[in-house]
C-alpha positions in Angstrom: 60.1 17.6 31.6 59.9 16.5 27.9 57.6 19.4 27.1 60.0 21.9 28.7 62.9 20.5 26.8 60.9 20.6 23.6 60.3 24.3 24.1 63.8 25.3 25.4 66.0 23.4 22.9 64.6 25.1 19.8 64.9 28.5 21.5 68.5 27.7 22.4 69.2 26.6 18.8 67.5 29.7 17.4 69.6 31.9 19.7 72.8 30.1 18.6 72.0 30.5 14.9 71.1 34.2 15.4 74.4 34.8 17.3 76.4 33.0 14.6 74.7 35.0 11.9 75.0 38.3 13.7 78.7 37.7 14.6 79.6 36.8 11.1 80.3 33.1 11.7 77.6 32.4 9.2 78.4 34.6 6.2 75.5 36.9 5.1 74.1 36.9 1.6 75.3 39.9 -0.4 74.1 41.8 -3.4 75.6 44.1 -6.0 75.0 47.6 -7.4 73.1 46.0 -10.3 70.6 44.5 -7.9 69.5 48.0 -6.9 70.0 49.8 -10.3 73.0 51.7 -9.0 75.7 52.7 -11.6 79.2 51.8 -10.3 81.3 54.9 -9.9 84.5 55.1 -12.0 87.2 57.6 -11.2 88.5 59.8 -13.9 92.0 59.4 -12.5 94.6 56.6 -12.5 97.4 57.6 -10.2 99.6 54.6 -10.8 98.9 54.4 -14.6 98.1 50.7 -14.5 95.0 51.1 -16.6 92.7 50.7 -13.6 90.8 53.8 -12.4 91.6 54.9 -8.8 88.2 54.0 -7.4 88.4 50.4 -8.7 92.1 50.2 -7.8 91.5 51.2 -4.2 88.7 48.7 -3.8 90.7 45.8 -5.4 93.8 46.7 -3.3 91.7 46.7 -0.1 90.4 43.2 -0.9 93.9 42.0 -1.8 95.2 43.3 1.5 92.5 41.6 3.7 93.0 38.4 1.6 96.4 38.1 3.3 94.5 37.6 6.5 96.4 40.1 8.7 96.3 39.6 12.4 95.2 42.6 14.5 98.0 44.2 16.6 99.2 47.7 17.0 103.0 48.1 16.5 105.5 50.7 15.4 107.4 50.1 12.2 110.6 51.9 11.2 109.4 51.8 7.6 105.9 52.9 8.4 104.0 50.1 6.7 103.6 46.8 8.6 105.6 44.0 7.0 105.0 41.1 9.4 101.4 40.0 8.9 100.0 42.3 11.5 98.0 45.5 11.2 95.2 47.7 12.4 92.2 49.6 10.8 94.3 52.3 9.3 96.5 49.8 7.5 93.5 48.7 5.4 93.4 52.3 4.1 97.1 52.6 3.7 97.5 49.5 1.7 94.4 50.1 -0.4 95.7 53.5 -1.4 99.2 52.3 -1.9 98.0 49.7 -4.4 96.3 52.5 -6.3 99.5 54.6 -6.4 99.0 56.8 -3.3 101.8 56.5 -0.7 99.8 57.6 2.3 102.8 57.7 4.6 104.5 60.3 2.4 101.3 62.2 1.6 100.3 62.6 5.2 103.8 63.6 6.2 103.8 66.3 3.5 100.4 67.5 4.5 101.4 67.8 8.2 104.5 69.8 7.1 102.3 72.1 5.0 99.5 72.5 7.5 100.8 71.8 11.0 98.1 73.9 12.6 95.4 71.6 11.3 97.0 68.4 12.8 98.1 69.8 16.2 100.9 67.2 16.5 103.7 68.1 18.9 106.4 66.0 17.3 105.6 64.7 13.8 106.7 61.1 13.0 106.0 60.0 9.4 106.3 56.3 10.3 103.2 56.4 12.5 101.3 59.6 11.8 99.5 58.1 8.8 98.4 55.2 10.9 96.3 57.3 13.3 92.6 57.8 12.5 92.5 61.4 13.8 95.3 62.4 11.4 93.6 60.6 8.4 90.4 62.5 9.1 92.3 65.8 8.7 94.2 64.5 5.7 91.1 63.5 3.8 89.3 66.7 4.8 92.2 68.5 3.0 92.7 66.1 0.1 89.7 64.1 -0.7 86.1 64.7 -1.9 83.6 64.8 1.0 80.5 62.8 0.5 77.2 62.2 2.4 77.0 60.5 5.7 73.3 59.7 5.1 73.0 55.9 4.8 69.5 56.2 3.2 71.2 57.5 0.0 72.6 54.1 -0.9 73.6 55.1 -4.4 76.0 57.6 -2.9 78.0 54.9 -1.2 80.4 53.1 -3.7 83.0 50.5 -3.4 86.4 52.1 -2.8 85.0 55.0 -0.8 86.6 55.8 2.6 84.4 56.0 5.8 85.6 57.3 9.1 84.0 56.6 12.5 85.1 57.9 16.0 88.5 56.1 16.4 87.9 53.7 13.4 88.1 53.7 9.6 87.4 51.4 6.7 86.8 51.0 3.0 83.3 50.7 1.4 82.8 47.3 -0.3 81.1 46.7 -3.6 79.0 44.1 -1.8 75.6 45.2 -0.3 73.0 43.8 2.1 69.4 43.2 1.2 68.6 46.8 1.9 71.3 48.1 -0.4 73.7 49.2 2.3 77.3 48.3 1.4 79.5 46.0 3.5 82.6 47.5 5.2 86.2 46.3 4.6 87.9 47.0 7.9 90.0 45.6 10.7 88.5 46.4 14.1 89.8 43.9 16.7 91.8 40.7 17.4 90.1 37.5 16.3 87.8 39.2 13.7 86.5 36.4 11.6 85.7 38.4 8.4 87.3 41.6 7.4 84.5 42.4 4.9 81.2 42.6 6.9 77.7 44.0 6.9 78.4 46.4 9.8 78.2 49.9 8.4 75.3 50.8 10.7 77.0 49.7 13.9 79.0 52.9 14.5 78.3 56.6 14.2 79.7 57.9 10.9 82.0 60.8 11.2 82.9 61.4 7.5 82.8 59.8 4.1 85.3 60.5 1.4 86.4 59.6 -2.1 89.9 59.9 -3.5 91.2 62.0 -5.1 89.8 65.5 -4.5 88.4 66.7 -7.8 
C-alpha cells in the first residue's frame, strides 16, 4: 500500500502542477524581442499626436485596458463602448485602438456605409457592429496592413499587431515564450485568470493585421 501511494502521489502532484501551468494559474516565464534578436516595430504614424507611435500606443492601451480586470459578459451598450467593467474579446481591440486615436465604433460604421456589400449586414447598428469579430475581419481587410499567419516567422509578429481567429480576436503582446512566439492579449471566456497568455497556437489563425494600412 505504501509503495502504491509513493508512486501515485507524485504522479498526482505532477499532474496538478502541469494543469496549473497549462491553465495559467502558474504564470509562464516570458522573453522579449531582444532575447531573439528581433527589432521592435515602430509605426511611422501617430494618430492621436501624443508622441507615441501607433504600434506602441495600441500595445500600451491594450495592456492598460486589461489592467482594469474587465469581467467577461456580452451586453449591448447605447454608447457602444462598455462602461461598466464588463467586456468581450472585441473590446480589447476597441479600447486598444481608441487609446491610440482610432475610434473603432465610428470607423467601422463609416466603412459599413461606404461598403455595405462587403459586410452583408441587414440593419447596421454602430453601437454593436464594431464589437463583432466577423465585421472586424472585413474592416481590417479594408483598412489595415495584412501580415503573415505563419507562426514560424516569429520576427513578423510584433506587439500591437491584431490577430483574428474563427469567432475570436486579440492583440499580440511584446512578451514571448521560450520559442519566440508572442503571448496574446485577449478576453475569451468568463473566469479567465490572465488576459495576457501564451496561447497563440491554440486556435486556427484566420488573419493577422497591423494598423494603419500603409
